[in-house]
C-alpha positions as CSV (number, residue, x, y, z in Angstrom):
1,M,-9.0,2.2,1.2
2,R,-6.9,-0.6,0.2
3,I,-6.5,-0.8,-3.5
4,I,-6.0,-4.7,-4.1
5,P,-5.6,-5.9,-7.7
6,A,-6.7,-9.8,-8.7
7,I,-5.2,-12.3,-10.6
8,D,-7.0,-15.2,-11.1
9,I,-4.7,-18.4,-11.9
10,I,-6.1,-21.6,-14.6
11,D,-3.2,-23.6,-15.7
12,G,-0.5,-21.6,-14.2
13,K,-1.7,-18.4,-15.9
14,C,-3.6,-15.1,-15.2
15,V,-7.1,-15.1,-16.7
16,R,-10.3,-13.3,-15.9
17,L,-13.9,-15.1,-15.8
18,S,-17.2,-13.2,-16.6
19,K,-19.7,-14.0,-13.9
20,G,-17.6,-16.7,-12.5
21,D,-18.1,-18.5,-16.1
22,Y,-15.3,-20.8,-16.9
23,D,-16.2,-21.1,-20.5
24,T,-15.8,-17.2,-20.6
25,K,-11.8,-17.6,-19.6
26,K,-9.7,-14.7,-21.3
27,I,-5.7,-15.4,-21.0
28,Y,-4.1,-11.9,-20.2
29,N,-0.6,-13.3,-19.2
30,E,1.3,-16.5,-19.2
31,H,3.4,-15.3,-16.5
32,P,1.6,-14.1,-12.8
33,L,4.5,-12.9,-11.7
34,E,5.1,-10.1,-14.0
35,V,1.8,-8.6,-13.4
36,A,2.7,-8.9,-9.8
37,K,6.2,-7.1,-10.3
38,Q,3.9,-4.4,-12.7
39,F,1.7,-3.7,-9.2
40,E,4.2,-3.3,-6.8
41,A,6.4,-1.0,-9.6
42,H,3.4,1.2,-8.8
43,G,3.1,1.2,-5.6
44,I,0.5,-1.3,-4.9
45,E,0.8,-3.3,-1.8
46,Y,-1.6,-5.9,-1.6
47,L,-2.5,-8.5,-4.2
48,H,-6.0,-10.9,-4.4
49,L,-5.0,-14.2,-5.6
50,V,-7.5,-16.9,-6.6
51,D,-6.6,-20.4,-7.3
52,L,-9.4,-21.0,-10.0
53,D,-8.7,-24.5,-10.9
54,G,-8.8,-25.0,-6.9
55,A,-12.0,-23.8,-6.6
56,K,-13.6,-26.5,-8.9
57,S,-11.4,-28.9,-7.7
58,K,-11.9,-28.5,-4.2
59,H,-8.2,-28.7,-3.2
60,I,-5.5,-26.2,-3.2
61,V,-3.9,-26.4,-7.1
62,N,-1.7,-23.3,-8.1
63,H,0.3,-22.7,-4.7
64,R,3.4,-22.8,-6.8
65,V,2.2,-19.4,-8.3
66,L,1.4,-18.0,-4.7
67,E,4.9,-19.2,-3.8
68,E,6.8,-17.7,-6.7
69,I,5.2,-14.0,-6.2
70,A,5.2,-14.4,-2.1
71,S,8.9,-15.0,-2.6
72,K,9.9,-12.5,-6.0
73,T,7.8,-9.5,-4.1
74,A,7.1,-7.7,-0.9
75,L,3.0,-7.7,-2.1
76,K,0.8,-9.0,0.8
77,I,-1.4,-12.0,-0.9
78,D,-4.5,-13.1,0.5
79,F,-5.7,-16.3,-1.3
80,G,-8.2,-18.3,-1.9
81,G,-9.9,-21.0,-4.1
82,G,-9.9,-25.1,-3.1
83,L,-9.1,-24.4,0.7
84,K,-11.0,-26.9,1.8
85,T,-8.6,-28.9,4.7
86,D,-6.2,-28.3,7.1
87,K,-3.5,-29.2,5.0
88,D,-4.7,-26.8,2.3
89,L,-4.5,-23.7,4.7
90,K,-1.2,-25.2,6.0
91,I,0.2,-25.3,2.0
92,A,-1.2,-21.5,1.2
93,F,0.3,-20.2,4.6
94,E,3.8,-21.9,4.1
95,S,3.6,-20.7,0.2
96,G,3.8,-17.1,1.4
97,A,-0.2,-16.1,1.8
98,A,-0.7,-13.1,4.5
99,Q,-4.7,-14.1,4.6
100,I,-7.0,-16.5,3.2
101,T,-10.1,-15.9,1.9
102,G,-12.9,-19.1,2.5
103,G,-16.1,-19.0,1.1
104,S,-17.4,-22.4,0.4
105,I,-15.7,-23.8,3.5
106,A,-17.8,-21.1,5.3
107,V,-21.0,-22.3,4.3
108,K,-20.0,-26.3,4.0
109,D,-18.4,-26.9,7.0
110,P,-18.2,-23.9,9.4
111,G,-17.0,-26.1,12.1
112,L,-14.0,-26.4,10.7
113,F,-13.8,-22.5,8.9
114,K,-14.4,-21.3,12.8
115,D,-11.4,-23.4,13.9
116,W,-9.6,-21.2,11.7
117,I,-10.8,-18.0,12.5
118,S,-9.9,-19.1,16.3
119,K,-6.5,-20.9,15.5
120,H,-5.1,-18.4,13.5
121,G,-6.8,-14.9,14.2
122,R,-9.2,-12.6,12.5
123,E,-6.3,-10.9,10.8
124,K,-5.5,-13.9,8.7
125,I,-8.9,-15.3,7.6
126,I,-11.5,-13.5,5.5
127,L,-14.5,-14.7,5.1
128,G,-15.7,-14.7,1.4
129,A,-19.5,-14.2,1.1
130,D,-20.1,-14.0,-3.0
131,A,-23.8,-13.6,-4.0
132,K,-26.1,-13.9,-6.7
133,D,-29.6,-12.7,-5.6
134,E,-28.2,-12.3,-2.1
135,K,-27.8,-16.0,-1.8
136,V,-24.2,-17.2,-1.0
137,A,-22.6,-19.1,-4.1
138,V,-20.2,-21.8,-3.3
139,S,-18.0,-24.0,-5.4
140,G,-16.2,-21.4,-7.7
141,W,-19.8,-19.5,-7.8
142,T,-21.0,-22.8,-9.8
143,E,-23.7,-23.8,-6.9
144,E,-26.2,-21.6,-5.0
145,S,-26.8,-22.2,-1.5
146,K,-29.5,-21.4,0.4
147,E,-27.8,-18.8,2.8
148,E,-28.9,-15.3,2.8
149,L,-25.8,-13.0,2.4
150,I,-26.3,-10.2,5.4
151,P,-27.3,-12.9,7.9
152,F,-24.9,-15.0,6.8
153,I,-22.1,-12.2,7.4
154,Q,-23.5,-11.3,10.6
155,A,-23.4,-14.6,11.9
156,Y,-19.9,-14.8,10.9
157,Q,-19.3,-11.4,12.7
158,E,-19.9,-12.8,15.8
159,N,-17.7,-15.9,15.3
160,G,-14.6,-13.4,15.2
161,V,-15.0,-12.2,11.4
162,S,-13.4,-9.4,10.5
163,Y,-12.4,-9.0,7.1
164,V,-15.3,-10.3,4.3
165,I,-14.8,-10.2,0.5
166,C,-18.2,-9.6,-0.9
167,T,-18.7,-10.1,-4.8
168,D,-22.0,-9.8,-6.6
169,I,-21.5,-12.6,-9.1
170,S,-23.9,-10.4,-11.3
171,K,-21.5,-7.5,-11.7
172,D,-18.2,-10.0,-11.6
173,G,-16.2,-9.4,-15.1
174,M,-19.1,-7.2,-16.6
175,L,-17.1,-3.6,-16.2
176,E,-20.7,-2.1,-15.1
177,G,-20.1,-0.5,-11.6
178,P,-20.4,-2.2,-8.7
179,S,-23.0,-3.0,-6.6
180,F,-23.0,0.2,-4.3
181,D,-26.3,-0.4,-3.1
182,L,-25.6,-3.9,-1.8
183,Y,-22.6,-2.7,-0.1
184,E,-24.2,0.4,2.0
185,R,-26.9,-2.4,3.1
186,I,-24.4,-4.5,4.3
187,L,-22.3,-1.9,6.1
188,S,-25.4,-0.4,7.7
189,N,-26.2,-4.1,8.7
190,C,-22.6,-5.5,9.8
191,K,-20.9,-2.2,12.0
192,Q,-18.1,-2.3,12.2
193,I,-17.3,-5.1,9.6
194,N,-13.9,-4.3,7.3
195,L,-15.5,-4.8,3.8
196,I,-13.8,-5.4,0.7
197,A,-15.9,-4.6,-2.6
198,S,-15.1,-6.9,-5.5
199,G,-16.8,-7.1,-9.1
200,G,-17.9,-4.8,-11.2
201,I,-15.1,-2.3,-10.9
202,S,-15.1,-0.2,-14.1
203,T,-14.2,3.4,-13.7
204,Y,-11.5,5.5,-11.6
205,E,-14.5,7.5,-10.3
206,E,-16.2,4.8,-8.6
207,L,-13.2,4.2,-6.1
208,P,-13.9,7.3,-4.0
209,R,-17.2,6.7,-4.1
210,L,-16.4,3.5,-2.5
211,A,-14.0,4.8,-0.3
212,K,-16.4,7.3,1.2
213,M,-18.8,4.8,1.6
214,G,-16.7,3.2,4.3
215,C,-15.4,0.0,2.4
216,E,-12.1,-0.9,3.6
217,G,-10.8,-2.0,0.3
218,T,-12.1,-2.9,-3.0
219,I,-11.0,-5.5,-5.4
220,I,-10.1,-4.9,-9.0
221,G,-9.6,-7.0,-12.0
222,K,-10.7,-6.7,-15.3
223,A,-10.9,-2.8,-15.2
224,I,-7.0,-3.1,-15.0
225,Y,-6.5,-5.5,-17.8
226,E,-8.9,-3.9,-20.4
227,N,-7.5,-0.7,-19.3
228,R,-10.3,1.0,-18.1
229,I,-8.2,2.0,-15.1
230,S,-4.4,2.4,-14.9
231,L,-2.1,1.3,-12.7
232,K,-0.9,5.3,-12.9
233,Q,-4.4,6.2,-11.5
234,L,-4.7,3.6,-8.9
235,E,-0.7,5.0,-7.9
236,Q,-2.3,8.4,-7.7
237,F,-5.7,7.2,-5.4
238,I,-2.9,5.8,-3.2
239,L,-1.1,8.7,-2.3
240,N,-4.3,10.8,-2.2
241,Y,-6.4,8.3,-0.4
């Protein structure tokens, strides 16, 4: 199982929110590159970079941060937040993203999102299926759609999606543990999906359990920044799993 630390960006700074609420913003570092380099120094190869300004303004905003991290580390970055047009996508890939995550666009403009999958391939395009009460949420989690989570994932699987990041919004940033039951249901209903668990990771012990369930990766945010899980522990996990 891949370990994928998260860096969320507002105003070019590394922040975390609770349950996606922008009013709960806490700044952890003014220089995201410093954080990324710390991850890399502990054997981490992947990074989940989220442009929260972009998610709110509905177009890419913090691509300079992406460009800086991509050019000054060897991290394989998946980038999301505010990707709504072919131009946004082009900027993200040209700035160094290895993969992009599309959430709102997959709900609001499925034709364009499917076009991205066929044009760029299933290895490059990740479906962001973030949910509240098993309904897909959009626009930086400020809106709830009518899409039911598991049928939504299944439909996109039929259209070539291979990677899915699923965040249970009620768990995100709360350090109360991930949605094991939800991930089990997704894995049993969506065979062969590469599921990346996100939201609520709070202790090291949860990681082997997610790996045993069959999650392809897990995104860890606040647990790292609040020192609930050390980078040394993540280094050991990578060596052992």
